[in-house]
C-alpha positions in Angstrom: 0.1 -0.4 -0.1 1.3 3.3 -1.0 1.2 6.8 0.7 -1.7 8.0 -1.2 -3.8 4.6 -0.6 -3.0 4.8 2.9 -4.2 8.4 2.8 -7.4 7.5 1.4 -7.9 4.6 3.9 -7.6 6.7 7.1 -9.9 9.3 5.7 -12.8 6.9 5.5 -12.4 6.6 9.3 -13.4 10.3 10.0 -17.1 11.6 10.0 -18.5 15.1 10.0 -19.5 16.5 13.0 -22.3 19.5 13.3 -22.0 21.5 16.6 -24.6 22.9 18.2 -24.4 26.2 16.7 -24.3 25.1 13.5 -20.8 24.7 12.4 -19.0 21.8 11.0 -15.8 19.6 12.0 -14.4 16.2 11.5 -14.3 13.6 13.8 -12.7 10.3 14.2 -15.3 7.4 14.0 -16.1 5.7 17.2 -15.0 2.6 15.9 -11.5 4.1 15.4 -11.1 6.1 18.4 -8.4 3.5 19.5 -6.7 2.4 15.9 -2.9 1.6 16.1 -1.4 4.0 13.6 -4.6 6.8 13.0 -4.5 7.4 17.1 -1.1 8.2 17.2 -1.0 11.1 14.0 -4.0 12.9 15.7 -1.6 13.1 18.5 1.3 13.8 17.3 -0.8 16.7 15.3 -2.6 18.1 18.1 1.1 18.3 20.0 0.2 17.8 23.6 -3.3 20.1 23.1 -6.6 18.7 23.6 -8.5 17.6 20.8 -9.1 20.7 18.6 -11.4 21.3 15.7 -9.1 22.9 13.9 -6.2 20.5 13.7 -9.2 17.8 13.1 -10.1 19.8 10.3 -6.4 20.4 9.1 -5.6 16.7 9.2 -8.2 15.6 7.1 -7.4 18.5 4.7 -3.8 17.1 4.4 -4.8 13.9 4.5 -7.1 14.7 1.3 -4.3 16.6 -0.4 -2.2 13.3 -0.3 -4.6 11.4 -1.2 -6.0 12.8 -4.3 -2.6 13.9 -5.4 -1.0 12.6 -8.7 1.1 9.7 -8.7 3.9 11.7 -9.6 3.9 14.3 -7.8 6.4 15.1 -5.4 5.1 14.4 -1.8 6.8 17.4 0.0 5.6 20.0 -2.9 1.5 19.3 -1.4 2.3 21.4 1.3 1.5 24.2 -0.5 -1.6 23.1 -2.0 -3.0 23.9 2.0 -4.3 27.1 2.4 -5.1 28.9 5.4 -8.6 30.5 6.3 -8.6 33.9 4.9 -11.1 35.8 6.7 -10.3 37.5 9.9 -13.6 35.6 12.1 -12.1 32.4 11.0 -8.3 33.4 12.2 -9.4 34.8 15.2 -11.4 31.1 16.2 -8.2 29.3 15.3 -6.0 31.4 17.5 -8.6 31.6 20.2 -8.6 27.6 20.3 -6.1 26.6 22.1 -3.0 29.0 23.9 0.0 27.6 22.5 
């Protein structure tokens, strides 16, 4: 299994979560909470933070970018395909989600 296939497989382990305020984010499906490879990936991405919607959104964005990449794409160049939010409101929500 190559990295693109692995990223596509990991994407199937996430589902959309709708918050009470109507915002949508991603979360790991309950049956994959303790997955031997996905759990450490999510913990590393959170870098000792509590679970955070913005980090989960970034994980799914990164996995999608890898899974959708052309076969001949250089994976090191894919980081440039992930763009930050451009709206101040969204950036402030991201900033206030953690104190690090």
